mmCIF file of the N, C-alpha and C atoms, coordinates in Angstrom:
data_MODEL
# 
_entry.id   MODEL 
# 
loop_
_atom_site.group_PDB 
_atom_site.id 
_atom_site.type_symbol 
_atom_site.label_atom_id 
_atom_site.label_alt_id 
_atom_site.label_comp_id 
_atom_site.label_asym_id 
_atom_site.label_entity_id 
_atom_site.label_seq_id 
_atom_site.pdbx_PDB_ins_code 
_atom_site.Cartn_x 
_atom_site.Cartn_y 
_atom_site.Cartn_z 
_atom_site.occupancy 
_atom_site.B_iso_or_equiv 
_atom_site.pdbx_formal_charge 
_atom_site.auth_seq_id 
_atom_site.auth_comp_id 
_atom_site.auth_asym_id 
_atom_site.auth_atom_id 
_atom_site.pdbx_PDB_model_num 
ATOM 1   N N  . MET A 1 1  ? -99.095  142.658 70.613 1.00 0.00 ? 1  MET A N  1 
ATOM 2   C CA . MET A 1 1  ? -98.987  141.776 71.677 1.00 0.00 ? 1  MET A CA 1 
ATOM 3   C C  . MET A 1 1  ? -99.972  141.962 72.730 1.00 0.00 ? 1  MET A C  1 
ATOM 4   N N  . GLU A 1 2  ? -100.798 140.910 73.106 1.00 0.00 ? 2  GLU A N  1 
ATOM 5   C CA . GLU A 1 2  ? -101.741 141.161 74.156 1.00 0.00 ? 2  GLU A CA 1 
ATOM 6   C C  . GLU A 1 2  ? -101.223 141.213 75.481 1.00 0.00 ? 2  GLU A C  1 
ATOM 7   N N  . ASN A 1 3  ? -101.969 142.153 76.230 1.00 0.00 ? 3  ASN A N  1 
ATOM 8   C CA . ASN A 1 3  ? -101.511 142.240 77.817 1.00 0.00 ? 3  ASN A CA 1 
ATOM 9   C C  . ASN A 1 3  ? -102.638 142.350 78.753 1.00 0.00 ? 3  ASN A C  1 
ATOM 10  N N  . ARG A 1 4  ? -102.540 142.263 79.960 1.00 0.00 ? 4  ARG A N  1 
ATOM 11  C CA . ARG A 1 4  ? -103.411 142.405 81.051 1.00 0.00 ? 4  ARG A CA 1 
ATOM 12  C C  . ARG A 1 4  ? -103.293 143.618 81.813 1.00 0.00 ? 4  ARG A C  1 
ATOM 13  N N  . LEU A 1 5  ? -102.527 144.706 81.198 1.00 0.00 ? 5  LEU A N  1 
ATOM 14  C CA . LEU A 1 5  ? -102.293 145.807 81.912 1.00 0.00 ? 5  LEU A CA 1 
ATOM 15  C C  . LEU A 1 5  ? -103.492 146.618 82.393 1.00 0.00 ? 5  LEU A C  1 
ATOM 16  N N  . ARG A 1 6  ? -104.431 146.768 81.545 1.00 0.00 ? 6  ARG A N  1 
ATOM 17  C CA . ARG A 1 6  ? -105.562 147.471 81.896 1.00 0.00 ? 6  ARG A CA 1 
ATOM 18  C C  . ARG A 1 6  ? -106.356 146.774 83.137 1.00 0.00 ? 6  ARG A C  1 
ATOM 19  N N  . VAL A 1 7  ? -106.478 145.550 83.016 1.00 0.00 ? 7  VAL A N  1 
ATOM 20  C CA . VAL A 1 7  ? -107.117 144.643 84.037 1.00 0.00 ? 7  VAL A CA 1 
ATOM 21  C C  . VAL A 1 7  ? -106.273 144.906 85.536 1.00 0.00 ? 7  VAL A C  1 
ATOM 22  N N  . LEU A 1 8  ? -105.005 144.680 85.357 1.00 0.00 ? 8  LEU A N  1 
ATOM 23  C CA . LEU A 1 8  ? -104.181 144.816 86.567 1.00 0.00 ? 8  LEU A CA 1 
ATOM 24  C C  . LEU A 1 8  ? -104.275 146.179 87.128 1.00 0.00 ? 8  LEU A C  1 
ATOM 25  N N  . ARG A 1 9  ? -104.261 147.200 86.357 1.00 0.00 ? 9  ARG A N  1 
ATOM 26  C CA . ARG A 1 9  ? -104.276 148.593 86.974 1.00 0.00 ? 9  ARG A CA 1 
ATOM 27  C C  . ARG A 1 9  ? -105.698 148.728 87.352 1.00 0.00 ? 9  ARG A C  1 
ATOM 28  N N  . ALA A 1 10 ? -106.718 148.263 86.879 1.00 0.00 ? 10 ALA A N  1 
ATOM 29  C CA . ALA A 1 10 ? -108.032 148.441 87.337 1.00 0.00 ? 10 ALA A CA 1 
ATOM 30  C C  . ALA A 1 10 ? -108.212 147.770 88.818 1.00 0.00 ? 10 ALA A C  1 
ATOM 31  N N  . GLU A 1 11 ? -107.623 146.561 88.867 1.00 0.00 ? 11 GLU A N  1 
ATOM 32  C CA . GLU A 1 11 ? -107.775 146.084 90.132 1.00 0.00 ? 11 GLU A CA 1 
ATOM 33  C C  . GLU A 1 11 ? -107.197 146.607 91.352 1.00 0.00 ? 11 GLU A C  1 
ATOM 34  N N  . ARG A 1 12 ? -106.210 147.550 91.063 1.00 0.00 ? 12 ARG A N  1 
ATOM 35  C CA . ARG A 1 12 ? -105.520 148.483 91.882 1.00 0.00 ? 12 ARG A CA 1 
ATOM 36  C C  . ARG A 1 12 ? -106.231 149.833 92.049 1.00 0.00 ? 12 ARG A C  1 
ATOM 37  N N  . SER A 1 13 ? -107.281 150.029 91.365 1.00 0.00 ? 13 SER A N  1 
ATOM 38  C CA . SER A 1 13 ? -107.868 151.390 91.260 1.00 0.00 ? 13 SER A CA 1 
ATOM 39  C C  . SER A 1 13 ? -106.864 152.481 90.689 1.00 0.00 ? 13 SER A C  1 
ATOM 40  N N  . TRP A 1 14 ? -106.021 152.133 89.979 1.00 0.00 ? 14 TRP A N  1 
ATOM 41  C CA . TRP A 1 14 ? -105.083 153.211 89.484 1.00 0.00 ? 14 TRP A CA 1 
ATOM 42  C C  . TRP A 1 14 ? -105.435 153.809 88.177 1.00 0.00 ? 14 TRP A C  1 
ATOM 43  N N  . SER A 1 15 ? -105.144 155.094 87.981 1.00 0.00 ? 15 SER A N  1 
ATOM 44  C CA . SER A 1 15 ? -105.463 155.573 86.695 1.00 0.00 ? 15 SER A CA 1 
ATOM 45  C C  . SER A 1 15 ? -104.256 155.315 85.900 1.00 0.00 ? 15 SER A C  1 
ATOM 46  N N  . GLN A 1 16 ? -104.268 155.470 84.641 1.00 0.00 ? 16 GLN A N  1 
ATOM 47  C CA . GLN A 1 16 ? -103.337 155.529 83.657 1.00 0.00 ? 16 GLN A CA 1 
ATOM 48  C C  . GLN A 1 16 ? -102.095 156.426 84.110 1.00 0.00 ? 16 GLN A C  1 
ATOM 49  N N  . GLN A 1 17 ? -102.527 157.646 84.672 1.00 0.00 ? 17 GLN A N  1 
ATOM 50  C CA . GLN A 1 17 ? -101.515 158.416 85.281 1.00 0.00 ? 17 GLN A CA 1 
ATOM 51  C C  . GLN A 1 17 ? -100.792 158.025 86.393 1.00 0.00 ? 17 GLN A C  1 
ATOM 52  N N  . ASP A 1 18 ? -101.462 157.298 87.365 1.00 0.00 ? 18 ASP A N  1 
ATOM 53  C CA . ASP A 1 18 ? -101.044 156.612 88.593 1.00 0.00 ? 18 ASP A CA 1 
ATOM 54  C C  . ASP A 1 18 ? -99.793  155.670 88.011 1.00 0.00 ? 18 ASP A C  1 
ATOM 55  N N  . LEU A 1 19 ? -100.142 154.759 87.111 1.00 0.00 ? 19 LEU A N  1 
ATOM 56  C CA . LEU A 1 19 ? -99.329  153.798 86.627 1.00 0.00 ? 19 LEU A CA 1 
ATOM 57  C C  . LEU A 1 19 ? -98.227  154.371 85.919 1.00 0.00 ? 19 LEU A C  1 
ATOM 58  N N  . ALA A 1 20 ? -98.387  155.318 85.130 1.00 0.00 ? 20 ALA A N  1 
ATOM 59  C CA . ALA A 1 20 ? -97.225  156.157 84.363 1.00 0.00 ? 20 ALA A CA 1 
ATOM 60  C C  . ALA A 1 20 ? -96.358  156.596 85.350 1.00 0.00 ? 20 ALA A C  1 
ATOM 61  N N  . GLU A 1 21 ? -96.715  157.274 86.379 1.00 0.00 ? 21 GLU A N  1 
ATOM 62  C CA . GLU A 1 21 ? -95.765  157.828 87.520 1.00 0.00 ? 21 GLU A CA 1 
ATOM 63  C C  . GLU A 1 21 ? -94.974  156.813 88.200 1.00 0.00 ? 21 GLU A C  1 
ATOM 64  N N  . ARG A 1 22 ? -95.651  155.541 88.435 1.00 0.00 ? 22 ARG A N  1 
ATOM 65  C CA . ARG A 1 22 ? -95.007  154.490 89.074 1.00 0.00 ? 22 ARG A CA 1 
ATOM 66  C C  . ARG A 1 22 ? -93.991  153.839 88.109 1.00 0.00 ? 22 ARG A C  1 
ATOM 67  N N  . LEU A 1 23 ? -94.080  153.950 86.723 1.00 0.00 ? 23 LEU A N  1 
ATOM 68  C CA . LEU A 1 23 ? -93.215  153.335 85.734 1.00 0.00 ? 23 LEU A CA 1 
ATOM 69  C C  . LEU A 1 23 ? -92.190  154.344 85.262 1.00 0.00 ? 23 LEU A C  1 
ATOM 70  N N  . GLU A 1 24 ? -92.441  155.660 85.810 1.00 0.00 ? 24 GLU A N  1 
ATOM 71  C CA . GLU A 1 24 ? -91.644  156.727 85.236 1.00 0.00 ? 24 GLU A CA 1 
ATOM 72  C C  . GLU A 1 24 ? -91.650  156.858 83.689 1.00 0.00 ? 24 GLU A C  1 
ATOM 73  N N  . VAL A 1 25 ? -92.915  156.699 83.122 1.00 0.00 ? 25 VAL A N  1 
ATOM 74  C CA . VAL A 1 25 ? -93.195  156.878 81.528 1.00 0.00 ? 25 VAL A CA 1 
ATOM 75  C C  . VAL A 1 25 ? -94.220  158.084 81.460 1.00 0.00 ? 25 VAL A C  1 
ATOM 76  N N  . SER A 1 26 ? -94.830  158.330 80.175 1.00 0.00 ? 26 SER A N  1 
ATOM 77  C CA . SER A 1 26 ? -95.945  159.110 79.975 1.00 0.00 ? 26 SER A CA 1 
ATOM 78  C C  . SER A 1 26 ? -97.063  158.444 80.144 1.00 0.00 ? 26 SER A C  1 
ATOM 79  N N  . ARG A 1 27 ? -98.280  159.184 80.459 1.00 0.00 ? 27 ARG A N  1 
ATOM 80  C CA . ARG A 1 27 ? -99.588  158.495 80.388 1.00 0.00 ? 27 ARG A CA 1 
ATOM 81  C C  . ARG A 1 27 ? -99.846  157.873 79.080 1.00 0.00 ? 27 ARG A C  1 
ATOM 82  N N  . GLN A 1 28 ? -99.415  158.734 77.983 1.00 0.00 ? 28 GLN A N  1 
ATOM 83  C CA . GLN A 1 28 ? -99.791  158.284 76.671 1.00 0.00 ? 28 GLN A CA 1 
ATOM 84  C C  . GLN A 1 28 ? -99.207  156.971 76.222 1.00 0.00 ? 28 GLN A C  1 
ATOM 85  N N  . SER A 1 29 ? -97.932  156.613 76.986 1.00 0.00 ? 29 SER A N  1 
ATOM 86  C CA . SER A 1 29 ? -97.130  155.502 76.853 1.00 0.00 ? 29 SER A CA 1 
ATOM 87  C C  . SER A 1 29 ? -98.141  154.232 77.451 1.00 0.00 ? 29 SER A C  1 
ATOM 88  N N  . VAL A 1 30 ? -98.608  154.468 78.514 1.00 0.00 ? 30 VAL A N  1 
ATOM 89  C CA . VAL A 1 30 ? -99.458  153.461 79.308 1.00 0.00 ? 30 VAL A CA 1 
ATOM 90  C C  . VAL A 1 30 ? -100.609 153.185 78.504 1.00 0.00 ? 30 VAL A C  1 
ATOM 91  N N  . ASN A 1 31 ? -101.413 154.180 77.900 1.00 0.00 ? 31 ASN A N  1 
ATOM 92  C CA . ASN A 1 31 ? -102.472 153.948 76.985 1.00 0.00 ? 31 ASN A CA 1 
ATOM 93  C C  . ASN A 1 31 ? -102.055 153.376 75.781 1.00 0.00 ? 31 ASN A C  1 
ATOM 94  N N  . ALA A 1 32 ? -100.860 153.534 75.125 1.00 0.00 ? 32 ALA A N  1 
ATOM 95  C CA . ALA A 1 32 ? -100.465 152.993 73.960 1.00 0.00 ? 32 ALA A CA 1 
ATOM 96  C C  . ALA A 1 32 ? -100.353 151.368 74.208 1.00 0.00 ? 32 ALA A C  1 
ATOM 97  N N  . ILE A 1 33 ? -99.599  151.096 75.439 1.00 0.00 ? 33 ILE A N  1 
ATOM 98  C CA . ILE A 1 33 ? -99.349  149.633 75.628 1.00 0.00 ? 33 ILE A CA 1 
ATOM 99  C C  . ILE A 1 33 ? -100.638 148.985 75.844 1.00 0.00 ? 33 ILE A C  1 
ATOM 100 N N  . GLU A 1 34 ? -101.621 149.531 76.610 1.00 0.00 ? 34 GLU A N  1 
ATOM 101 C CA . GLU A 1 34 ? -102.884 148.798 76.973 1.00 0.00 ? 34 GLU A CA 1 
ATOM 102 C C  . GLU A 1 34 ? -103.751 148.710 75.708 1.00 0.00 ? 34 GLU A C  1 
ATOM 103 N N  . THR A 1 35 ? -103.491 149.605 74.796 1.00 0.00 ? 35 THR A N  1 
ATOM 104 C CA . THR A 1 35 ? -104.441 149.439 73.475 1.00 0.00 ? 35 THR A CA 1 
ATOM 105 C C  . THR A 1 35 ? -103.677 148.566 72.276 1.00 0.00 ? 35 THR A C  1 
ATOM 106 N N  . GLY A 1 36 ? -102.403 148.029 72.764 1.00 0.00 ? 36 GLY A N  1 
ATOM 107 C CA . GLY A 1 36 ? -101.780 147.347 71.803 1.00 0.00 ? 36 GLY A CA 1 
ATOM 108 C C  . GLY A 1 36 ? -101.149 147.996 70.540 1.00 0.00 ? 36 GLY A C  1 
ATOM 109 N N  . ARG A 1 37 ? -101.087 149.410 70.659 1.00 0.00 ? 37 ARG A N  1 
ATOM 110 C CA . ARG A 1 37 ? -100.361 150.215 69.784 1.00 0.00 ? 37 ARG A CA 1 
ATOM 111 C C  . ARG A 1 37 ? -98.996  150.405 69.927 1.00 0.00 ? 37 ARG A C  1 
ATOM 112 N N  . TYR A 1 38 ? -98.501  149.822 71.114 1.00 0.00 ? 38 TYR A N  1 
ATOM 113 C CA . TYR A 1 38 ? -97.088  150.015 71.341 1.00 0.00 ? 38 TYR A CA 1 
ATOM 114 C C  . TYR A 1 38 ? -96.675  148.645 72.205 1.00 0.00 ? 38 TYR A C  1 
ATOM 115 N N  . ASP A 1 39 ? -95.533  148.042 71.906 1.00 0.00 ? 39 ASP A N  1 
ATOM 116 C CA . ASP A 1 39 ? -94.989  146.985 72.794 1.00 0.00 ? 39 ASP A CA 1 
ATOM 117 C C  . ASP A 1 39 ? -93.872  147.465 73.460 1.00 0.00 ? 39 ASP A C  1 
ATOM 118 N N  . PRO A 1 40 ? -93.852  147.431 74.785 1.00 0.00 ? 40 PRO A N  1 
ATOM 119 C CA . PRO A 1 40 ? -92.874  147.859 75.734 1.00 0.00 ? 40 PRO A CA 1 
ATOM 120 C C  . PRO A 1 40 ? -91.488  147.263 75.250 1.00 0.00 ? 40 PRO A C  1 
ATOM 121 N N  . SER A 1 41 ? -90.264  148.054 75.612 1.00 0.00 ? 41 SER A N  1 
ATOM 122 C CA . SER A 1 41 ? -89.009  147.489 75.548 1.00 0.00 ? 41 SER A CA 1 
ATOM 123 C C  . SER A 1 41 ? -89.016  146.483 76.701 1.00 0.00 ? 41 SER A C  1 
ATOM 124 N N  . LEU A 1 42 ? -87.921  145.561 76.608 1.00 0.00 ? 42 LEU A N  1 
ATOM 125 C CA . LEU A 1 42 ? -87.796  144.550 77.426 1.00 0.00 ? 42 LEU A CA 1 
ATOM 126 C C  . LEU A 1 42 ? -87.511  145.034 79.026 1.00 0.00 ? 42 LEU A C  1 
ATOM 127 N N  . PRO A 1 43 ? -86.577  146.062 79.209 1.00 0.00 ? 43 PRO A N  1 
ATOM 128 C CA . PRO A 1 43 ? -86.445  146.660 80.550 1.00 0.00 ? 43 PRO A CA 1 
ATOM 129 C C  . PRO A 1 43 ? -87.938  147.232 81.108 1.00 0.00 ? 43 PRO A C  1 
ATOM 130 N N  . LEU A 1 44 ? -88.794  147.890 80.151 1.00 0.00 ? 44 LEU A N  1 
ATOM 131 C CA . LEU A 1 44 ? -89.871  148.373 80.585 1.00 0.00 ? 44 LEU A CA 1 
ATOM 132 C C  . LEU A 1 44 ? -90.975  147.053 80.994 1.00 0.00 ? 44 LEU A C  1 
ATOM 133 N N  . ALA A 1 45 ? -90.864  146.366 80.139 1.00 0.00 ? 45 ALA A N  1 
ATOM 134 C CA . ALA A 1 45 ? -91.875  145.084 80.433 1.00 0.00 ? 45 ALA A CA 1 
ATOM 135 C C  . ALA A 1 45 ? -91.374  144.345 81.725 1.00 0.00 ? 45 ALA A C  1 
ATOM 136 N N  . PHE A 1 46 ? -90.227  144.150 82.128 1.00 0.00 ? 46 PHE A N  1 
ATOM 137 C CA . PHE A 1 46 ? -89.716  143.755 83.353 1.00 0.00 ? 46 PHE A CA 1 
ATOM 138 C C  . PHE A 1 46 ? -90.248  144.649 84.497 1.00 0.00 ? 46 PHE A C  1 
ATOM 139 N N  . ARG A 1 47 ? -89.977  145.882 84.174 1.00 0.00 ? 47 ARG A N  1 
ATOM 140 C CA . ARG A 1 47 ? -90.578  146.937 85.335 1.00 0.00 ? 47 ARG A CA 1 
ATOM 141 C C  . ARG A 1 47 ? -91.951  146.805 85.545 1.00 0.00 ? 47 ARG A C  1 
ATOM 142 N N  . ILE A 1 48 ? -92.809  146.642 84.587 1.00 0.00 ? 48 ILE A N  1 
ATOM 143 C CA . ILE A 1 48 ? -94.261  146.271 84.717 1.00 0.00 ? 48 ILE A CA 1 
ATOM 144 C C  . ILE A 1 48 ? -94.559  145.058 85.519 1.00 0.00 ? 48 ILE A C  1 
ATOM 145 N N  . ALA A 1 49 ? -93.928  144.140 85.106 1.00 0.00 ? 49 ALA A N  1 
ATOM 146 C CA . ALA A 1 49 ? -94.363  142.927 85.761 1.00 0.00 ? 49 ALA A CA 1 
ATOM 147 C C  . ALA A 1 49 ? -93.733  142.851 87.113 1.00 0.00 ? 49 ALA A C  1 
ATOM 148 N N  . GLU A 1 50 ? -92.599  143.382 87.687 1.00 0.00 ? 50 GLU A N  1 
ATOM 149 C CA . GLU A 1 50 ? -92.214  143.582 88.941 1.00 0.00 ? 50 GLU A CA 1 
ATOM 150 C C  . GLU A 1 50 ? -93.162  144.468 89.769 1.00 0.00 ? 50 GLU A C  1 
ATOM 151 N N  . LEU A 1 51 ? -93.695  145.400 89.234 1.00 0.00 ? 51 LEU A N  1 
ATOM 152 C CA . LEU A 1 51 ? -94.509  146.424 89.817 1.00 0.00 ? 51 LEU A CA 1 
ATOM 153 C C  . LEU A 1 51 ? -95.776  145.479 90.202 1.00 0.00 ? 51 LEU A C  1 
ATOM 154 N N  . PHE A 1 52 ? -96.243  144.730 89.506 1.00 0.00 ? 52 PHE A N  1 
ATOM 155 C CA . PHE A 1 52 ? -97.408  143.958 89.865 1.00 0.00 ? 52 PHE A CA 1 
ATOM 156 C C  . PHE A 1 52 ? -97.111  142.692 90.456 1.00 0.00 ? 52 PHE A C  1 
ATOM 157 N N  . GLY A 1 53 ? -95.920  142.292 90.704 1.00 0.00 ? 53 GLY A N  1 
ATOM 158 C CA . GLY A 1 53 ? -95.375  141.122 91.296 1.00 0.00 ? 53 GLY A CA 1 
ATOM 159 C C  . GLY A 1 53 ? -95.776  139.817 90.683 1.00 0.00 ? 53 GLY A C  1 
ATOM 160 N N  . LEU A 1 54 ? -95.590  139.874 89.173 1.00 0.00 ? 54 LEU A N  1 
ATOM 161 C CA . LEU A 1 54 ? -95.930  138.984 88.279 1.00 0.00 ? 54 LEU A CA 1 
ATOM 162 C C  . LEU A 1 54 ? -94.693  138.552 87.242 1.00 0.00 ? 54 LEU A C  1 
ATOM 163 N N  . THR A 1 55 ? -94.775  137.619 86.629 1.00 0.00 ? 55 THR A N  1 
ATOM 164 C CA . THR A 1 55 ? -93.730  137.390 85.500 1.00 0.00 ? 55 THR A CA 1 
ATOM 165 C C  . THR A 1 55 ? -94.219  138.049 84.289 1.00 0.00 ? 55 THR A C  1 
ATOM 166 N N  . ILE A 1 56 ? -93.263  138.119 83.321 1.00 0.00 ? 56 ILE A N  1 
ATOM 167 C CA . ILE A 1 56 ? -93.607  139.042 82.189 1.00 0.00 ? 56 ILE A CA 1 
ATOM 168 C C  . ILE A 1 56 ? -94.618  138.146 81.184 1.00 0.00 ? 56 ILE A C  1 
ATOM 169 N N  . GLU A 1 57 ? -94.588  136.967 81.332 1.00 0.00 ? 57 GLU A N  1 
ATOM 170 C CA . GLU A 1 57 ? -95.738  135.999 80.723 1.00 0.00 ? 57 GLU A CA 1 
ATOM 171 C C  . GLU A 1 57 ? -96.970  136.223 81.307 1.00 0.00 ? 57 GLU A C  1 
ATOM 172 N N  . ASP A 1 58 ? -97.157  136.435 82.701 1.00 0.00 ? 58 ASP A N  1 
ATOM 173 C CA . ASP A 1 58 ? -98.414  136.744 83.369 1.00 0.00 ? 58 ASP A CA 1 
ATOM 174 C C  . ASP A 1 58 ? -98.953  138.029 82.821 1.00 0.00 ? 58 ASP A C  1 
ATOM 175 N N  . VAL A 1 59 ? -98.210  138.821 82.319 1.00 0.00 ? 59 VAL A N  1 
ATOM 176 C CA . VAL A 1 59 ? -98.784  140.196 81.915 1.00 0.00 ? 59 VAL A CA 1 
ATOM 177 C C  . VAL A 1 59 ? -98.999  140.351 80.500 1.00 0.00 ? 59 VAL A C  1 
ATOM 178 N N  . PHE A 1 60 ? -97.935  139.810 79.752 1.00 0.00 ? 60 PHE A N  1 
ATOM 179 C CA . PHE A 1 60 ? -98.003  140.012 78.191 1.00 0.00 ? 60 PHE A CA 1 
ATOM 180 C C  . PHE A 1 60 ? -98.167  138.575 77.557 1.00 0.00 ? 60 PHE A C  1 
ATOM 181 N N  . GLU A 1 61 ? -98.726  138.529 76.388 1.00 0.00 ? 61 GLU A N  1 
ATOM 182 C CA . GLU A 1 61 ? -98.823  137.145 75.708 1.00 0.00 ? 61 GLU A CA 1 
ATOM 183 C C  . GLU A 1 61 ? -98.435  137.612 74.131 1.00 0.00 ? 61 GLU A C  1 
ATOM 184 N N  . SER A 1 62 ? -97.451  136.768 73.502 1.00 0.00 ? 62 SER A N  1 
ATOM 185 C CA . SER A 1 62 ? -97.154  137.145 72.193 1.00 0.00 ? 62 SER A CA 1 
ATOM 186 C C  . SER A 1 62 ? -98.267  136.371 71.500 1.00 0.00 ? 62 SER A C  1 
ATOM 187 N N  . PRO A 1 63 ? -98.454  136.893 70.182 1.00 0.00 ? 63 PRO A N  1 
ATOM 188 C CA . PRO A 1 63 ? -99.354  136.609 69.270 1.00 0.00 ? 63 PRO A CA 1 
ATOM 189 C C  . PRO A 1 63 ? -99.217  135.026 68.784 1.00 0.00 ? 63 PRO A C  1 
ATOM 190 N N  . SER A 1 64 ? -98.029  134.508 68.733 1.00 0.00 ? 64 SER A N  1 
ATOM 191 C CA . SER A 1 64 ? -97.669  133.270 68.361 1.00 0.00 ? 64 SER A CA 1 
ATOM 192 C C  . SER A 1 64 ? -98.017  132.273 69.614 1.00 0.00 ? 64 SER A C  1 
ATOM 193 N N  . ARG A 1 65 ? -97.781  132.661 70.676 1.00 0.00 ? 65 ARG A N  1 
ATOM 194 C CA . ARG A 1 65 ? -98.109  131.829 71.859 1.00 0.00 ? 65 ARG A CA 1 
ATOM 195 C C  . ARG A 1 65 ? -99.572  131.686 72.029 1.00 0.00 ? 65 ARG A C  1 
ATOM 196 N N  . ARG A 1 66 ? -100.473 132.784 71.626 1.00 0.00 ? 66 ARG A N  1 
ATOM 197 C CA . ARG A 1 66 ? -101.961 132.851 71.645 1.00 0.00 ? 66 ARG A CA 1 
ATOM 198 C C  . ARG A 1 66 ? -102.305 131.924 70.589 1.00 0.00 ? 66 ARG A C  1 
ATOM 199 N N  . SER A 1 67 ? -101.863 131.790 69.399 1.00 0.00 ? 67 SER A N  1 
ATOM 200 C CA . SER A 1 67 ? -102.350 131.099 68.187 1.00 0.00 ? 67 SER A CA 1 
ATOM 201 C C  . SER A 1 67 ? -101.997 129.463 68.466 1.00 0.00 ? 67 SER A C  1 
ATOM 202 N N  . SER A 1 68 ? -100.918 129.240 69.254 1.00 0.00 ? 68 SER A N  1 
ATOM 203 C CA . SER A 1 68 ? -100.816 127.851 69.557 1.00 0.00 ? 68 SER A CA 1 
ATOM 204 C C  . SER A 1 68 ? -101.648 127.355 70.620 1.00 0.00 ? 68 SER A C  1 
ATOM 205 N N  . LYS A 1 69 ? -102.133 128.186 71.401 1.00 0.00 ? 69 LYS A N  1 
ATOM 206 C CA . LYS A 1 69 ? -103.153 127.607 72.303 1.00 0.00 ? 69 LYS A CA 1 
ATOM 207 C C  . LYS A 1 69 ? -104.572 127.293 71.610 1.00 0.00 ? 69 LYS A C  1 
ATOM 208 N N  . ALA A 1 70 ? -104.787 127.858 70.532 1.00 0.00 ? 70 ALA A N  1 
ATOM 209 C CA . ALA A 1 70 ? -106.079 127.552 69.840 1.00 0.00 ? 70 ALA A CA 1 
ATOM 210 C C  . ALA A 1 70 ? -105.988 126.111 69.054 1.00 0.00 ? 70 ALA A C  1 
ATOM 211 N N  . ILE A 1 71 ? -104.881 125.705 68.888 1.00 0.00 ? 71 ILE A N  1 
ATOM 212 C CA . ILE A 1 71 ? -104.789 124.260 68.181 1.00 0.00 ? 71 ILE A CA 1 
ATOM 213 C C  . ILE A 1 71 ? -105.213 123.242 69.023 1.00 0.00 ? 71 ILE A C  1 
# 
């Protein structure tokens, strides 16, 4: 799943550790989400979106949604 987490974090000058502490997860979890190796649970996705004041759709994009845009 594509996401804007790295960009959103960088806009606030937060390190991965800063974001991890705000979300109460490990820095490794933040890294795995940013690099697409891990898709967050729905509750974590909601916490991420709420932290940035966005909707889940503004942070995450499913592969099927992305491919439908290309058509």
